[in-house]
LUMFI-181397 format. One record per residue (C-alpha): x, y, z; residue in one letter. Coordinates in steps of 0.001 Angstrom, whole numbers, padded with zeros to 6 digits, always signed. Example, Ala and Ser with C-alpha at 12.3 -4.5 7.8 and 13.67 -1.06 7.14 Angstrom:
residues 2
+012300-004500+007800A+013670-001060+007140S
end
This chain:
residues 106
+011350+004221-038910M+012642+005406-042368S+015311+007880-042586E+012652+010976-042931G+011086+010691-039790S+014875+010153-037831A+015924+013605-039387E+012613+015039-038430K+012289+013542-035083Q+016001+015153-034412E+015105+018443-035418E+012345+018729-032643F+014719+017238-029355Q+014360+019802-027021V+017535+020078-024665P+017302+018552-021644L+017223+020185-018534P+020162+019865-015689A+019661+017408-013797P+018572+018918-010168S+016567+018608-007012F+013455+020907-008377S+013479+019345-011829F+013250+015834-009744L+009931+017165-007557V+008760+018908-010602I+009056+015475-012806S+007101+013294-009705L+004309+016204-009598R+003628+015860-013243A+003395+012235-013049Q+001345+012285-010455A-001133+015018-012017E-001035+012944-014393M-002351+009751-012972Q-004717+012045-010835L-006361+012601-014870G-005272+016675-014385L-003485+016461-017466M-003681+014703-020757H-002555+014762-024405F-003610+014044-027552G-007578+012878-028102E-008399+011774-024841E-010134+014683-023419E-010966+013293-019626N-008305+010686-018282P-009575+008417-015713E-007670+008631-012718P-005175+006348-011614D-005627+006873-007605L-003035+003960-007044D-000817+005465-008895L-001346+008239-008171A-001189+008121-004282R+002106+006069-004495H+003649+009217-006760T+002715+011632-003826I+003601+008979-001247D+007460+009132-002924L+007422+013078-002687L+006646+012204+000847A+009410+010128+001390V+011955+012484-000621L+010601+015720+001991L+011043+013373+005226E+014656+011625+003969K+016020+015032+002861T+015155+016902+006068K+017482+019685+006528G+019262+019308+003550N+017329+020958+001123L+017321+025382+000620E+014825+026763+001246L+013475+027159-002317E+013690+023367-002585E+011907+022694+000805R+009015+025381-000178R+008291+023449-003731L+008411+020223-002203L+006030+020938+000602E+003846+023129-001841N+004068+020439-004422S+002706+017725-001831L-000091+019965-000054T-001508+020681-003739E-000957+017062-004773L-002494+015784-001363R-005763+018541-002154F-006068+017540-005186R-005874+013782-004638F-008656+014200-002186V-010618+015857-004957Q-010222+013212-007621V-011063+010787-005428S-014510+012353-003979E-015676+013067-007857E-014595+009171-008709A-016752+008177-005631G-020000+010264-007164K-022104+008402-009411P-022117+009345-013637A-025508+011198-013061A-024015+013992-010525Q-020713+014715-012129K-021974+016589-014646S
end
């Protein structure tokens, strides 16, 4: 990497948010959404979902919910529960869509 590109990269660094439970949940949720093909970056318009990896990430969030029962603030619990509900719903949708023949997907 040249000096010029290293300087440009430093100019565009975004400060990291403070570590928090909410940030952890949002990070895992974003990973699952990418794995489901719901988020994409760059030139790839319709990325292929990785259902196994998405299920694993969703299961990690479920473990987090189970292991933190009684220790979360109301907002944290709602964020985690709502994220799980949404991701499970999206997982079913993407799974059903992936199971359709190519001609029916349009």
